[in-house]
C-alpha positions in Angstrom: 76.4 42.5 -16.6 78.6 40.6 -19.1 78.7 36.9 -18.9 81.4 34.6 -20.3 80.6 32.4 -23.4 77.7 30.1 -22.5 75.7 27.3 -24.0 73.9 29.0 -26.9 70.9 26.7 -26.7 70.2 28.2 -23.3 69.5 31.5 -24.9 68.5 30.9 -28.6 65.9 28.4 -29.9 66.8 26.1 -32.7 64.8 27.9 -35.4 66.4 31.2 -34.4 69.9 29.7 -34.7 69.3 28.3 -38.1 67.7 31.5 -39.4 70.5 33.7 -38.1 73.2 31.4 -39.5 71.5 31.6 -42.9 71.1 35.4 -42.8 74.8 35.9 -41.8 75.9 33.7 -44.6 73.6 35.5 -47.0 75.2 38.8 -45.9 78.6 37.5 -46.9 79.7 37.0 -43.3 79.4 40.7 -42.5 77.8 41.9 -39.3 74.0 41.6 -39.1 71.8 43.2 -36.4 68.9 41.1 -35.2 65.9 41.6 -32.8 64.5 38.5 -31.1 61.4 37.7 -29.3 62.1 36.2 -25.8 59.5 33.7 -24.4 58.6 33.3 -20.8 61.5 31.0 -20.2 64.1 33.5 -21.5 64.6 31.8 -24.8 64.7 33.6 -28.1 62.3 31.7 -30.3 62.0 34.1 -33.3 64.2 36.7 -34.8 64.2 39.3 -37.6 66.9 41.1 -39.4 67.0 44.8 -38.7 70.2 45.9 -40.3 73.3 44.7 -42.2 76.8 46.2 -42.0 80.4 45.3 -42.9 83.1 43.2 -41.3 83.7 45.8 -38.5 80.3 47.4 -37.6 76.6 47.4 -38.2 73.9 50.0 -37.6 72.1 49.4 -34.3 68.5 50.2 -35.2 66.5 50.0 -32.0 63.3 51.9 -32.7 61.2 48.7 -33.0 62.8 47.0 -29.9 60.4 46.4 -27.0 60.8 45.6 -23.4 61.6 41.9 -23.0 63.2 41.6 -26.4 66.8 40.6 -27.2 69.1 42.3 -29.6 71.8 40.1 -31.2 74.6 40.7 -33.6 77.6 38.7 -34.8 81.3 39.4 -34.7 82.8 38.1 -38.0 86.3 37.9 -36.4 85.0 35.2 -34.0 86.0 37.2 -31.0 83.0 37.7 -28.8 84.2 40.4 -26.5 82.0 43.5 -26.6 83.5 46.7 -28.0 83.0 50.1 -26.3 80.1 50.8 -28.8 78.6 47.4 -27.9 78.8 48.1 -24.2 77.2 51.6 -24.6 74.2 50.3 -26.6 73.8 47.3 -24.2 73.7 49.7 -21.3 70.9 51.8 -22.9 68.9 48.8 -23.9 69.5 47.0 -20.6 67.8 49.8 -18.7 64.7 49.1 -20.8 64.9 45.3 -19.9 66.2 44.3 -23.3 68.8 41.5 -23.5 72.0 41.9 -25.5 74.0 39.0 -27.1 77.0 38.7 -29.4 77.5 35.5 -31.5 80.0 34.1 -33.9 79.2 33.8 -37.6 78.1 30.2 -37.4 75.9 31.0 -34.4 77.4 28.2 -32.3 78.9 30.5 -29.6 77.3 33.3 -27.6 78.5 36.1 -25.2 75.7 37.3 -23.0 76.3 41.0 -22.4 72.8 41.6 -20.8 70.8 38.8 -19.4 67.2 38.3 -20.6 64.4 39.3 -18.2 63.1 36.0 -17.1 61.2 36.9 -13.9 58.2 39.0 -14.6 55.1 40.0 -12.7 52.0 38.1 -14.0 49.3 40.4 -15.2 46.0 39.2 -13.8 42.8 39.4 -15.9 39.8 41.4 -14.7 36.8 39.2 -15.4 34.3 42.0 -14.9 36.2 44.4 -17.2 36.4 41.8 -19.9 32.8 40.9 -19.5 31.8 44.5 -19.9 33.4 44.3 -23.4 30.5 42.0 -24.3 27.9 44.0 -22.4 25.1 46.3 -23.5 27.4 49.3 -23.3 30.5 47.6 -24.7 32.3 48.4 -28.0 30.5 45.6 -29.9 27.2 47.4 -29.6 28.7 50.3 -31.6 30.3 48.0 -34.1 27.6 45.4 -34.8 24.0 46.3 -35.8 21.4 44.4 -33.7 24.0 43.2 -31.2 22.5 41.7 -28.1 24.4 41.1 -24.9 24.1 37.5 -23.7 24.4 36.6 -20.0 25.6 33.0 -20.6 28.4 34.4 -22.8 29.6 36.8 -20.1 29.4 34.1 -17.5 31.5 31.8 -19.6 34.1 34.5 -20.2 34.5 35.0 -16.4 35.1 31.3 -15.9 37.7 31.3 -18.7 39.4 34.3 -17.1 39.4 32.4 -13.8 41.1 29.5 -15.5 43.9 31.7 -16.8 44.4 33.7 -13.6 44.4 30.6 -11.3 46.0 28.0 -13.6 42.9 25.8 -13.8 41.5 23.1 -16.0 38.1 24.3 -17.1 35.4 22.2 -18.7 32.6 24.4 -19.9 29.5 23.1 -21.7 27.8 26.0 -23.4 24.8 25.5 -25.5 24.4 26.6 -29.1 24.0 30.4 -29.4 26.1 31.2 -26.3 28.8 32.9 -28.3 31.6 30.7 -27.0 34.4 32.0 -29.4 34.3 35.6 -28.1 33.9 34.3 -24.5 37.3 32.5 -24.7 39.1 34.8 -27.2 38.9 37.9 -25.1 40.7 36.4 -22.0 43.1 34.5 -24.2 44.2 37.6 -26.1 44.5 39.8 -23.0 46.5 37.2 -21.2 48.8 36.4 -24.2 49.6 40.0 -24.9 50.0 41.2 -21.3 52.0 38.2 -20.2 53.9 37.3 -23.4 52.6 33.8 -23.2 51.2 32.3 -26.4 47.8 30.5 -26.4 46.8 27.9 -28.9 43.1 27.5 -29.8 42.4 24.1 -31.4 39.1 23.3 -33.1 37.7 20.1 -34.6 36.4 21.6 -37.9 37.7 23.8 -40.7 34.5 25.9 -40.5 35.2 27.0 -36.9 38.8 27.8 -37.7 37.7 30.0 -40.6 35.1 31.7 -38.4 37.8 32.5 -35.9 40.4 33.8 -38.4 38.0 35.5 -40.9 35.3 36.8 -38.6 35.8 36.8 -34.8 39.4 37.7 -34.6 39.2 40.6 -37.1 36.2 41.9 -35.2 38.2 42.0 -32.0 41.2 43.5 -33.8 38.9 46.3 -35.0 37.3 46.9 -31.6 40.0 46.0 -28.9 42.5 48.6 -27.8 45.2 45.9 -27.6 47.3 45.2 -30.7 47.6 41.4 -31.1 48.5 38.9 -33.8 46.7 35.7 -34.5 47.8 33.1 -37.1 46.1 30.0 -38.5 48.7 27.2 -38.4 48.5 24.5 -41.0 50.2 21.1 -41.0 53.6 21.0 -42.8 52.4 18.8 -45.6 50.0 21.5 -46.7 53.0 23.4 -48.0 55.0 22.8 -51.2 58.7 22.3 -50.9 60.8 24.5 -53.3 63.6 22.0 -53.4 61.3 19.2 -54.5 59.6 21.5 -57.0 63.0 22.2 -58.6 63.8 18.5 -58.9 60.4 17.8 -60.3 60.6 20.6 -62.9 64.0 19.4 -64.2 63.1 15.7 -64.5 59.4 15.3 -64.6 59.6 11.8 -66.3 61.7 10.4 -63.3 59.0 11.4 -60.8 55.7 10.8 -62.3 53.5 8.9 -64.7 52.5 10.8 -67.9 49.0 11.2 -66.6 50.4 13.2 -63.6 52.9 15.4 -65.5 50.4 18.1 -66.5 49.2 18.6 -63.0 52.7 18.7 -61.6 53.7 21.3 -64.2 50.7 23.4 -63.2 51.8 23.2 -59.5 55.4 24.2 -60.6 54.1 27.3 -62.4 51.8 28.2 -59.5 54.7 28.0 -57.0 56.6 30.6 -59.0 53.8 33.1 -58.3 52.4 32.2 -54.9 53.6 33.8 -51.7 51.6 31.4 -49.5 52.7 28.1 -51.0 49.9 26.0 -49.3 47.3 23.8 -51.0 44.5 26.3 -50.0 46.1 28.9 -52.3 46.4 26.5 -55.2 43.0 27.0 -56.8 42.2 23.4 -57.4 42.4 20.2 -55.3 45.5 18.3 -56.4 45.7 14.6 -56.8 47.0 13.2 -53.5 49.8 11.2 -55.2 50.9 14.3 -57.1 51.0 16.6 -54.1 53.0 14.0 -52.1 55.8 14.3 -54.6 56.4 18.0 -53.8 55.0 18.5 -50.3 57.2 19.8 -47.4 58.0 17.0 -44.9 59.8 17.1 -41.5 62.0 14.1 -42.4 63.1 15.3 -45.8 63.9 18.9 -44.9 67.5 20.1 -45.2 66.7 23.0 -42.8 69.4 25.6 -42.9 71.5 23.6 -45.4 68.7 24.0 -48.0 69.4 26.6 -50.7 65.7 27.7 -50.3 65.6 27.9 -46.5 65.1 31.7 -46.5 62.3 31.5 -49.1 60.8 28.2 -47.8 57.0 28.4 -47.7 56.7 26.3 -44.5 59.5 28.0 -42.6 58.2 31.5 -43.5 54.8 30.4 -42.2 56.5 29.0 -39.1 58.3 32.4 -38.6 55.0 34.2 -38.8 53.5 31.9 -36.3 56.4 32.4 -33.9 55.5 36.1 -33.7 51.8 35.5 -33.0 50.1 35.8 -29.7 47.3 33.4 -30.7 47.7 30.3 -32.7 44.6 28.7 -34.3 45.0 25.1 -35.3 42.9 21.9 -35.7 42.8 19.2 -33.0 44.9 16.8 -35.0 47.8 19.3 -35.5 47.7 20.1 -31.8 47.8 16.5 -30.7 50.5 15.7 -33.2 52.6 18.4 -31.5 51.6 17.1 -28.0 52.7 13.6 -29.0 56.0 14.8 -30.3 56.6 16.9 -27.2 55.6 14.0 -24.9 58.1 11.6 -26.7 61.0 14.1 -26.8 60.6 15.8 -23.4 59.2 19.0 -24.9 62.1 19.8 -27.3 60.8 22.6 -29.4 63.1 22.1 -32.3 61.3 19.0 -33.4 57.8 20.2 -32.4 55.0 20.7 -34.8 53.9 24.1 -33.4 55.8 27.1 -32.0 56.0 27.0 -28.2 52.8 27.9 -26.4 51.8 28.1 -22.7 48.0 27.8 -22.6 45.5 25.7 -24.5 41.8 26.2 -25.5 40.0 23.2 -27.0 36.8 24.1 -28.7 34.5 21.3 -30.0 36.1 19.3 -27.2 33.6 16.5 -27.4 35.9 14.8 -29.9 39.1 15.0 -27.8 39.2 11.4 -26.6 39.0 10.0 -30.1 41.7 12.5 -31.4 44.0 11.7 -28.5 43.5 7.9 -29.0 44.6 8.2 -32.7 47.8 10.1 -31.9 48.8 7.9 -29.0 48.1 4.8 -30.9 49.4 3.3 -34.2 48.0 3.1 -37.7 49.2 1.8 -41.1 47.8 0.3 -44.2 48.6 -1.6 -47.4 48.5 1.6 -49.5 50.7 3.5 -47.0 53.4 0.9 -47.4 52.9 0.8 -51.2 53.3 4.6 -51.5 56.7 4.6 -49.8 57.9 1.5 -51.7 56.9 3.1 -55.0 58.5 6.4 -54.0 61.7 4.3 -53.9 61.2 2.2 -57.0 58.4 1.4 -59.4 58.2 -0.4 -62.8 55.2 0.3 -64.9 54.7 -0.2 -68.6 58.4 -0.9 -68.9 59.4 2.4 -67.3 61.2 2.8 -64.0 60.5 5.7 -61.7 61.3 6.6 -58.1 64.1 7.8 -55.8 66.5 5.0 -56.5 66.5 5.4 -60.4 66.5 9.2 -59.9 69.6 8.9 -57.7 71.3 6.8 -60.4 70.3 9.4 -63.0 71.8 12.2 -60.8 75.0 10.3 -60.3 75.3 9.5 -64.0 75.3 13.3 -64.8 78.1 13.8 -62.2 80.1 10.8 -63.4 83.0 13.0 -64.5 83.3 14.2 -60.9 83.1 10.8 -59.2 85.7 8.0 -59.3 84.8 5.0 -61.3 85.1 2.8 -58.2 82.6 4.9 -56.2 80.2 5.1 -59.1 80.3 1.3 -59.6 79.6 0.8 -55.9 76.5 3.0 -56.1 75.3 1.2 -59.3 75.8 -2.3 -57.7 74.1 -1.3 -54.5 71.1 0.5 -56.2 70.5 -1.8 -59.2 71.8 -5.0 -57.8 70.5 -4.9 -54.2 68.2 -2.1 -53.3 65.8 -2.2 -56.3 65.3 -6.0 -56.1 64.9 -5.7 -52.3 62.1 -3.1 -52.7 60.3 -5.4 -55.2 60.6 -8.3 -52.8 59.0 -6.3 -50.0 56.2 -5.3 -52.3 55.6 -9.0 -53.2 55.4 -10.1 -49.6 53.3 -7.0 -48.7 50.7 -8.0 -51.3 50.7 -11.6 -50.1 50.0 -10.8 -46.4 47.4 -8.1 -47.1 45.5 -10.4 -49.5 45.4 -13.1 -46.9 44.3 -10.7 -44.2 41.5 -9.5 -46.4 40.4 -13.0 -47.2 40.4 -13.9 -43.5 38.5 -10.7 -42.6 35.9 -11.3 -45.2 35.0 -14.6 -43.5 34.7 -12.9 -40.1 32.1 -10.3 -41.1 28.5 -11.2 -40.5 26.9 -8.5 -42.6 28.0 -7.2 -46.0 29.0 -3.6 -45.6 31.1 -1.4 -47.9 33.6 -1.3 -45.0 34.2 -3.8 -42.2 35.9 -3.4 -38.9 37.2 -6.5 -37.0 38.5 -6.1 -33.5 41.5 -8.4 -32.9 40.3 -9.9 -29.6 42.0 -12.9 -28.1 39.3 -15.3 -29.2 39.5 -13.9 -32.7 43.3 -14.1 -33.0 43.3 -17.7 -31.8 41.7 -18.7 -35.1 44.0 -21.1 -37.0 43.6 -19.2 -40.3 44.8 -16.0 -38.6 47.7 -17.8 -36.9 48.7 -19.3 -40.2 48.8 -15.8 -41.8 51.1 -14.5 -39.0 53.6 -17.4 -39.5 53.5 -17.8 -43.3 52.9 -14.3 -44.6 53.4 -11.6 -41.8 56.8 -12.8 -40.5 58.3 -13.3 -44.1 57.0 -9.8 -44.9 58.7 -8.3 -41.8 61.9 -10.2 -42.6 61.9 -8.9 -46.2 61.3 -5.4 -44.9 64.2 -5.6 -42.4 66.5 -6.8 -45.2 65.4 -4.0 -47.5 65.9 -1.2 -44.9 69.4 -2.6 -44.1 70.3 -2.4 -47.8 69.0 1.2 -48.0 70.9 2.1 -44.9 74.1 0.8 -46.5 73.4 2.8 -49.6 73.0 5.9 -47.5 76.4 5.4 -46.0 77.9 5.7 -49.5 76.8 9.3 -49.7 79.4 10.2 -47.0 82.0 9.4 -49.7 80.3 11.3 -52.6 79.6 14.6 -50.8 83.1 15.7 -51.4 82.6 15.4 -55.1 79.1 16.7 -55.7 78.4 18.7 -52.5 74.9 19.6 -51.4 73.2 17.5 -54.1 74.6 14.4 -52.2 73.1 15.8 -48.9 69.7 16.2 -50.6 69.7 12.6 -52.0 70.8 11.1 -48.7 68.1 13.0 -46.7 65.4 11.8 -49.0 66.6 8.2 -49.0 67.0 8.2 -45.2 63.4 9.6 -44.8 61.9 6.7 -46.8 64.0 4.2 -45.0 62.8 5.5 -41.6 59.2 5.5 -42.8 59.4 1.8 -43.7 60.9 1.0 -40.3 58.2 3.0 -38.5 55.4 1.4 -40.5 56.9 -2.0 -40.0 56.9 -1.4 -36.2 53.2 -0.4 -36.3 52.4 -3.5 -38.4 54.1 -5.6 -35.8 52.3 -3.8 -32.9 48.9 -4.4 -34.4 49.3 -8.1 -35.4 51.7 -9.4 -32.8 51.3 -7.2 -29.7 48.8 -8.6 -27.2 49.0 -5.7 -24.7 45.7 -5.6 -22.9 45.9 -1.9 -22.5 45.5 -1.5 -26.3 42.6 -2.2 -28.6 43.6 -3.6 -32.0 41.5 -3.8 -35.1 41.5 -4.2 -38.9 39.4 -2.1 -41.4 38.6 -3.8 -44.7 37.1 -2.2 -47.7 36.5 -3.2 -51.3 37.1 -0.4 -53.9 37.6 0.0 -57.6 41.4 0.4 -56.9 41.5 -3.0 -55.2 41.0 -4.3 -51.6 42.0 -1.9 -48.9 43.4 -3.2 -45.6 44.1 -0.8 -42.7 45.6 -1.8 -39.3 45.1 0.1 -36.1 45.7 0.0 -32.4 44.8 2.6 -29.8 45.0 2.9 -26.0 41.8 1.7 -24.3 42.1 4.6 -21.9 43.9 7.9 -22.7 43.6 9.3 -19.2 47.2 8.7 -18.2 48.5 10.1 -21.5 46.3 13.2 -21.2 47.5 13.8 -17.7 51.1 13.7 -18.8 50.9 15.5 -22.2 48.2 18.0 -21.4 47.0 18.6 -17.8 50.4 18.3 -16.1 52.3 20.1 -18.9 50.2 23.3 -19.2 48.9 25.5 -16.4 45.6 26.4 -18.2 43.5 24.2 -20.3 40.0 25.2 -21.3 37.7 22.6 -22.9 34.4 23.7 -24.3 31.6 22.4 -26.5 27.8 22.3 -26.7 27.8 18.6 -25.6 30.2 17.6 -22.8 28.1 16.5 -19.9 25.9 13.4 -19.4 22.8 15.0 -18.0 24.2 17.5 -15.6 27.3 15.5 -14.7 30.8 15.7 -16.2 32.0 12.6 -14.4 32.1 10.4 -17.5 34.2 12.9 -19.5 36.5 13.5 -16.5 37.1 9.8 -16.0 37.8 9.2 -19.7 40.2 12.0 -20.0 41.9 11.6 -16.6 40.6 14.8 -15.1 39.2 12.9 -12.1 42.8 12.6 -10.7 43.7 16.2 -11.1 43.6 18.2 -7.9 40.0 19.2 -7.2 41.1 22.8 -6.4 42.4 23.0 -10.0 39.3 21.7 -11.7 36.4 23.9 -12.9 33.3 22.4 -14.5 30.4 24.6 -15.6 27.2 23.9 -17.6 25.6 26.9 -19.2 22.2 26.7 -20.9 21.7 28.0 -24.4 19.8 31.3 -24.9 17.8 29.6 -27.6 14.1 28.8 -26.8 14.3 25.1 -27.8 10.8 24.3 -26.5 9.3 26.7 -29.1 11.9 26.4 -31.9 12.9 22.8 -32.1 11.2 19.5 -32.8 12.9 16.1 -32.2 11.3 13.3 -34.2 12.5 9.7 -34.6 10.8 7.8 -37.4 9.7 4.3 -36.3 7.9 3.2 -39.6 10.9 2.9 -41.9 13.3 -0.1 -42.3 16.5 -0.2 -40.2 19.7 1.2 -41.9 21.0 -2.3 -42.4 17.8 -3.5 -44.2 17.0 -3.3 -47.9 14.6 -0.5 -48.8 16.0 1.9 -46.1 17.5 4.3 -48.7 14.3 4.5 -50.7 12.1 5.1 -47.7 14.6 7.7 -46.3 14.3 9.6 -49.6 10.5 9.8 -49.3 10.7 10.9 -45.7 13.2 13.6 -46.4 11.1 14.8 -49.4 8.0 15.2 -47.2 10.0 16.9 -44.5 11.5 19.4 -46.9 8.0 20.2 -48.2 6.8 20.9 -44.7 9.9 23.1 -43.8 9.6 24.9 -47.2 13.2 23.9 -48.0 14.7 25.5 -44.9 16.8 22.5 -43.8 20.3 21.2 -43.1 20.6 17.5 -43.6 23.6 15.6 -42.0 24.8 12.1 -42.9 27.2 9.8 -41.2 28.5 8.3 -44.4 29.4 9.6 -47.9 27.9 6.6 -49.5 24.4 7.3 -48.2 24.7 11.0 -48.8 25.5 10.3 -52.5 22.6 7.9 -52.9 20.1 10.3 -51.4 21.5 13.4 -53.2 
């Protein structure tokens, strides 16, 4: 039944709106026919172009439209009333539970001809049927040579299925060799496909992500009768930005030192050939400072206004993810998304991941540490310095950075800008902003040098890296108090003054956009991003040094390196339980946490208390400990050497080398040696 024009954001997600707007513009404002995927809340979160027409009509290609989808097309005239042809097609599709929308060319208004199917019957999983897939008569036996069914794996699968069916929080400790990945993949896939609810699987290591994407998921795609899509989701900064690549390629000298130009040029050439656009496709590990110049970033994107929006490496990856049933990500990416959703009330347009309904956390023994880092604050001397030098840097008599780059761009457009406006830019950039950036850098060096000197006096043992917790008795030290008053506060004042000057510069771009168009938008977005980063880092700096909130733990990390003294500042919540309840357990109906080590003895009480599970309704909690099928008594020896020096004593490394050498002789070289620090690893190796 037709519905008068409604709020478009009640029916179309932000990404879908931007994509459709761009495609309609690309088609010259003619009619374009789209098919959209509708999520469980009735919102179209991804769309694809099916056909393009003229100003009056478009072919309605519906052979790839499925139950629960939405078809959308635009009326170039701006009138949203359905034609007779529209009503006829909407009637046919509506009987197949397909929604039908008409939008204007800018995709700011919508006419709902057929409502989306929001209410659906939940498909319940059959634990026994799923477990049979892993059994002695299941399809894996025929696919894999020497396959053996494992009872703990089937038991785990049934508990995961229970968590999906009954909206539970499951904590499952399953020993090494259980086959955890298949035990949670099968229920997750079945649920996500049958119920059109996306599941995110987050792991702590790249190795496990690669196992899932390259081994386990392809195995199930080859043996399962359900068609499903799984996508590995990478963080945004893993992708190159085409707009930045173009800027770099046209003015290499404004963006980099001579030593970096060859590498930048290699990346520019690679970007012309790659379809992936991520660092993993590059073929070499780029210098961090070089990659930062061209990486995609959430605060520098022009979104639909970008001329490369339709070819954007990141947004193309995001569109692929939006059509997937299973997302595979790392813990940090998931918690970055959870933190954003928690702060914004769940707004998907600013989220890191496409919308998902269920969560599986593998390698969950690290979750508390990951959660602490994302609900806390961190900054450093070099983090500040990178942003400041992105804005302005003088080295060997040569100036680089965004501020001189802006002047260079404006100089080339001087014939299109009034003399008065150009002079305002020059006075603001060269007379105020650049000196202000240099002033912040001066005060930054002063406060960080004093903090390092103070920290060096606090440490009792000489380590390559020192951590100093800022407890009340420590911060009452007169030297520390002196730093806060004489270095930290002047630094924050200089930072505030600088960001105010940059904000005033940004306001000038409102006047120049009329003359130079999208180029002004690009410059303004980049400047605004760096300004906001300085403000955000300044706030974190203040939280760590001046905030005495007893719910937070604050500390400094100090390290000497060949590049100079490194100072990092951190705070984190002492307890993440309330944050986990709000962002995870209360926000998602099913959460599965699994690892080989979650319990203390046979109890999960410690984990439950640390993560806030102890206050979740007992009927909703599921805690299971499964033994490994490995015969540890016969296959494993645990030995703790008591006749070598302690790690902090001299001679430890030399004795460790001898011990490892003898051990490797005994095991005939069959060994996997793990270290807790790169320094020791390099010394032994």
